[in-house]
C-alpha positions in Angstrom: 51.8 -123.8 -55.5 54.4 -120.9 -55.5 53.1 -119.7 -52.1 53.4 -123.3 -50.7 57.0 -123.5 -52.0 57.8 -120.1 -50.5 56.3 -121.1 -47.2 58.3 -124.4 -47.1 61.4 -122.4 -47.9 60.7 -119.9 -45.1 60.1 -122.7 -42.6 63.4 -124.4 -43.7 65.3 -121.2 -43.3 63.7 -120.6 -39.9 64.6 -124.2 -38.9 68.2 -123.8 -39.9 68.4 -120.4 -38.2 67.1 -122.0 -34.9 69.4 -124.9 -35.2 72.4 -122.6 -35.7 71.3 -120.5 -32.8 70.9 -123.5 -30.5 74.3 -124.8 -31.6 75.8 -121.4 -31.0 74.4 -121.1 -27.5 75.3 -124.7 -26.7 78.9 -124.4 -27.8 79.8 -120.8 -26.8 82.7 -120.4 -24.5 86.0 -122.2 -23.8 85.8 -125.9 -22.8 86.6 -126.3 -19.2 89.2 -129.0 -18.4 87.5 -131.2 -15.9 90.1 -132.7 -13.5 88.8 -136.3 -13.5 91.0 -138.7 -11.5 92.4 -141.7 -13.4 90.5 -144.1 -11.1 87.1 -142.5 -12.0 84.9 -143.2 -15.0 84.2 -140.5 -17.6 81.7 -137.9 -16.6 78.5 -137.9 -18.6 77.9 -134.2 -19.4 74.6 -133.3 -21.1 75.0 -132.2 -24.7 72.8 -129.1 -24.1 75.0 -127.8 -21.2 78.7 -128.4 -21.9 81.1 -127.3 -19.2 82.9 -124.1 -20.2 85.3 -121.7 -18.3 82.8 -118.9 -18.8 79.9 -121.0 -17.5 81.8 -122.3 -14.5 82.9 -118.7 -13.6 79.3 -117.5 -13.8 78.0 -120.5 -11.9 80.5 -120.0 -9.1 79.4 -116.4 -8.7 75.7 -117.5 -8.6 76.4 -120.3 -6.1 77.6 -117.6 -3.7 75.0 -115.0 -4.7 72.5 -113.8 -2.0 70.1 -112.4 -4.6 68.8 -116.0 -5.0 67.0 -115.9 -1.7 63.9 -114.0 -0.7 65.6 -111.8 1.9 69.0 -111.4 0.1 70.7 -113.1 3.0 71.0 -116.8 2.1 72.8 -118.4 -0.8 73.5 -122.0 -2.0 76.7 -121.9 0.0 74.7 -121.2 3.3 73.8 -124.9 3.4 76.7 -126.2 1.4 79.9 -124.8 2.7 83.2 -125.7 1.1 84.9 -126.0 4.5 82.6 -129.0 5.4 82.8 -130.6 2.0 79.7 -128.6 0.9 77.4 -129.5 3.8 76.4 -127.3 6.7 77.2 -129.5 9.8 73.7 -129.5 11.3 71.0 -132.2 11.3 68.5 -130.2 9.3 69.0 -126.8 7.7 67.1 -123.6 8.5 65.6 -121.5 5.8 65.3 -117.7 5.5 62.1 -117.6 7.6 63.7 -119.5 10.5 61.9 -122.7 9.6 63.8 -126.0 9.8 63.7 -128.5 7.0 63.2 -132.2 7.7 66.2 -133.5 5.8 70.0 -133.2 6.1 71.9 -131.1 3.5 73.7 -133.5 1.3 77.4 -132.9 0.3 77.8 -131.6 -3.2 80.5 -134.1 -4.2 81.0 -135.7 -7.6 77.4 -134.8 -8.7 78.3 -135.2 -12.4 78.1 -138.9 -11.9 74.8 -139.0 -10.0 71.6 -140.1 -11.6 69.1 -138.7 -9.1 69.1 -135.7 -6.8 67.6 -135.0 -3.3 67.2 -137.8 -0.8 64.0 -139.0 -2.5 65.4 -138.6 -6.0 62.7 -136.3 -7.2 65.0 -134.6 -9.7 66.7 -136.6 -12.4 69.0 -133.9 -13.7 71.4 -131.5 -11.9 69.9 -128.6 -13.8 66.4 -129.4 -12.5 67.7 -129.9 -9.0 69.3 -126.4 -9.0 65.9 -124.8 -9.6 64.2 -126.3 -6.5 65.7 -124.6 -3.4 65.1 -121.1 -4.7 61.3 -121.5 -4.8 61.0 -123.9 -1.8 59.1 -122.0 0.9 61.2 -123.4 3.7 64.5 -122.9 2.0 65.4 -119.8 0.0 61.7 -118.8 -0.4 61.9 -116.7 -3.5 60.4 -116.7 -7.0 62.4 -117.1 -10.1 60.9 -114.0 -11.8 62.1 -111.9 -8.8 65.6 -113.5 -8.9 65.9 -113.0 -12.6 64.8 -109.3 -12.3 67.4 -108.7 -9.6 70.2 -110.4 -11.5 69.2 -108.5 -14.7 69.4 -105.2 -12.8 72.9 -105.9 -11.6 75.3 -104.4 -14.2 77.8 -107.2 -13.5 75.6 -110.1 -14.5 74.4 -109.5 -18.1 78.0 -109.5 -19.5 78.7 -112.7 -17.6 75.7 -114.4 -19.2 76.7 -113.0 -22.6 80.1 -114.6 -22.2 78.7 -117.9 -21.0 75.6 -118.3 -23.2 75.7 -115.6 -25.9 72.8 -113.6 -24.5 72.6 -110.8 -21.9 69.0 -111.8 -21.1 68.8 -113.7 -17.9 66.3 -116.5 -17.2 66.1 -119.3 -14.7 67.1 -122.0 -17.1 70.5 -120.3 -17.8 71.0 -119.7 -14.1 70.4 -123.4 -13.4 72.8 -124.3 -16.3 75.6 -122.1 -15.0 75.3 -123.4 -11.4 75.2 -127.0 -12.7 78.4 -126.4 -14.6 80.1 -125.2 -11.5 78.8 -128.1 -9.5 80.2 -130.5 -12.0 83.7 -129.2 -11.3 83.3 -130.2 -7.6 85.2 -133.4 -8.1 86.7 -135.1 -5.0 89.1 -137.9 -5.8 92.4 -137.3 -4.1 91.9 -138.8 -0.7 94.5 -141.2 0.8 92.4 -144.0 -0.5 92.6 -142.7 -4.0 96.3 -142.2 -3.8 96.7 -145.8 -2.5 94.4 -147.1 -5.3 96.5 -145.3 -7.9 99.8 -146.5 -6.5 100.7 -143.0 -5.3 100.6 -143.6 -1.5 100.0 -146.1 1.3 97.2 -146.6 3.8 97.7 -147.3 7.5 97.4 -150.9 8.7 94.1 -150.1 10.3 92.7 -148.4 7.2 93.8 -151.4 5.1 92.1 -153.8 7.5 89.0 -151.5 7.4 89.0 -151.7 3.6 88.9 -155.5 3.7 86.0 -155.4 6.1 84.2 -152.8 4.0 84.4 -155.0 0.9 83.7 -158.3 2.6 80.4 -160.1 3.2 79.2 -159.8 6.8 78.3 -162.8 9.0 80.3 -165.5 10.8 82.8 -167.3 8.5 81.1 -170.0 6.4 77.5 -169.4 7.7 74.9 -169.6 5.0 72.5 -166.7 5.6 69.2 -166.2 3.8 68.6 -162.6 2.9 65.3 -161.4 4.6 62.3 -161.4 2.2 64.1 -163.3 -0.5 65.1 -166.8 -1.4 68.7 -165.7 -1.9 71.6 -166.7 0.3 75.1 -165.4 1.1 78.0 -167.0 2.9 79.4 -165.1 5.8 83.0 -163.9 5.5 83.4 -162.0 8.8 83.2 -158.6 7.1 81.1 -155.5 7.4 79.1 -155.7 4.2 79.3 -152.0 3.2 80.0 -152.2 -0.5 76.6 -153.6 -1.6 75.2 -150.1 -1.4 78.4 -148.0 -1.2 80.0 -149.3 -4.3 83.7 -148.8 -4.4 84.8 -146.0 -6.6 82.1 -143.3 -6.2 81.0 -145.1 -3.0 77.4 -145.0 -3.9 75.3 -147.3 -6.1 73.1 -144.3 -7.0 70.1 -146.4 -5.8 67.5 -146.1 -3.0 67.5 -148.3 0.0 65.9 -148.6 3.4 68.8 -149.2 5.8 66.6 -150.3 8.7 66.6 -147.0 10.6 63.0 -147.3 11.8 60.4 -150.0 12.1 57.8 -147.4 11.0 59.5 -144.6 9.0 58.2 -141.1 9.8 59.5 -139.9 6.4 58.2 -141.9 3.4 61.4 -141.2 1.4 61.3 -142.4 -2.2 57.7 -143.4 -1.9 56.8 -139.6 -1.9 57.9 -139.6 -5.5 56.9 -143.0 -6.8 53.8 -143.5 -4.6 54.8 -147.1 -4.3 54.4 -148.9 -0.9 57.6 -150.9 -1.8 59.6 -147.6 -1.6 58.5 -146.6 1.9 61.5 -145.4 3.9 64.0 -145.8 1.1 66.4 -143.0 0.5 69.2 -142.2 -2.0 72.5 -143.8 -1.0 74.9 -141.0 -0.2 78.5 -141.1 -1.2 80.9 -142.0 1.6 83.6 -139.7 0.1 84.6 -137.1 2.7 82.3 -138.9 5.2 84.5 -137.9 8.1 83.9 -134.2 7.3 80.1 -134.3 6.5 78.6 -135.1 9.9 75.8 -135.5 11.0 74.6 -138.5 9.1 71.5 -140.1 7.6 68.6 -138.4 5.8 67.6 -136.7 9.0 71.0 -136.1 10.5 70.2 -138.3 13.6 73.7 -139.6 14.0 76.5 -137.2 15.0 79.5 -139.5 14.8 80.8 -142.3 12.7 80.8 -144.4 15.9 77.0 -144.1 16.1 76.7 -145.0 12.4 78.8 -148.1 12.9 76.8 -149.1 16.0 73.6 -148.8 14.0 74.8 -151.2 11.3 76.5 -153.6 13.8 73.2 -153.8 15.8 71.3 -154.7 12.6 68.8 -151.9 12.9 65.0 -152.3 12.8 63.1 -154.8 10.7 60.4 -153.5 8.3 58.6 -154.6 5.2 60.9 -152.5 2.9 64.2 -152.9 4.7 67.0 -153.8 2.3 67.7 -157.6 2.2 71.3 -157.0 3.0 70.3 -155.5 6.4 70.2 -159.1 7.5 70.9 -158.8 11.2 67.7 -157.1 12.3 66.5 -160.1 14.4 66.7 -159.3 18.1 69.2 -162.1 18.8 71.6 -161.2 15.9 74.2 -158.6 15.4 76.8 -158.1 12.6 79.5 -159.1 15.2 81.9 -156.2 14.8 84.4 -156.1 17.6 85.7 -152.8 18.9 88.9 -153.4 17.0 87.0 -154.0 13.8 85.1 -150.8 14.3 88.3 -148.9 14.8 89.6 -150.3 11.5 86.4 -149.5 9.6 86.5 -145.9 11.0 90.1 -145.6 9.9 89.2 -146.6 6.3 86.2 -144.2 6.2 88.4 -141.4 7.4 90.9 -142.2 4.6 88.2 -141.1 2.2 88.7 -137.5 3.2 90.0 -135.3 0.4 91.6 -132.2 2.0 92.9 -131.0 -1.4 89.3 -130.7 -2.5 88.1 -129.0 0.7 90.9 -126.5 0.6 90.8 -125.8 -3.1 90.8 -122.0 -3.6 89.0 -122.5 -6.9 85.7 -123.5 -5.2 85.6 -120.9 -2.5 83.6 -117.7 -2.5 85.1 -115.5 -5.2 83.5 -112.3 -3.9 81.1 -110.1 -5.8 81.3 -110.3 -9.6 
């Protein structure tokens, strides 16, 4: 009986020690003051990875660190440059072996509010998403053991990990946590639209007209339109119908939709993850913030201008079994009916979502070697 009590006591002490250690690692560092605009909701930060000044500093170094790639030439910033709102300006990115990917590099904007990552949503946390490009054979094409060994051998990094996480021993989980902390600081919310929304500025007449089109149901005024594949109807209001998927605020609904790009998609999209035929050709809705700076567009970068994007939606696109019901003008004899003037106004509003303070922020640029 005494041995049992001794064992129970030892387990309790070990449990308390582990709990204290986890708490110490989870709370070490100085809280980082996230600059969240007043017209944004609170950011949901995971309890096991609070954003700290030390963690953000380390994550920023790692984001620009070439040791994360198999040839020590590429880094996260290769495909996500601050000058283009953290994209790379090409249709599909090229990895270290000269092999092109099949999808467009997404802008790293306001990731702290997103629920899924990658075009197909295969990662549900930012920390998990960070792990993927390093070991992807057509991206950075490295192994995490090799990356960890290189970082551990660099005399600059163990002290940075010690400051951020309370340990000089480097592993992939801590690398991912640090980069995720830095990515959560990439908050873009000071565009002309935001300043207007907060009562701090004005929008041009064209941008205001474009905003009204953006938030108004499409279709001729008063026409009752049945949404394809459903029993639901909407009443046309002469708008452009953008806000169903690009919800105002973050300008994404964090969902997956088939926006009628192809009758037969050559990329299965979300269905790759879910294995559901109903998800064929559906992709994560990207934010429209900084959209004027993040060309080319769509999951495969097929459109090189906002004019081409607007033409696609005005034409209605291509009908398919999984096309979103709100893509309701796919019939050959229908269009959304946007006039050249309306397209100019919509484009003016979309360009008013560009946040040059964010793009030019010196705190997100390459800090140089640690």
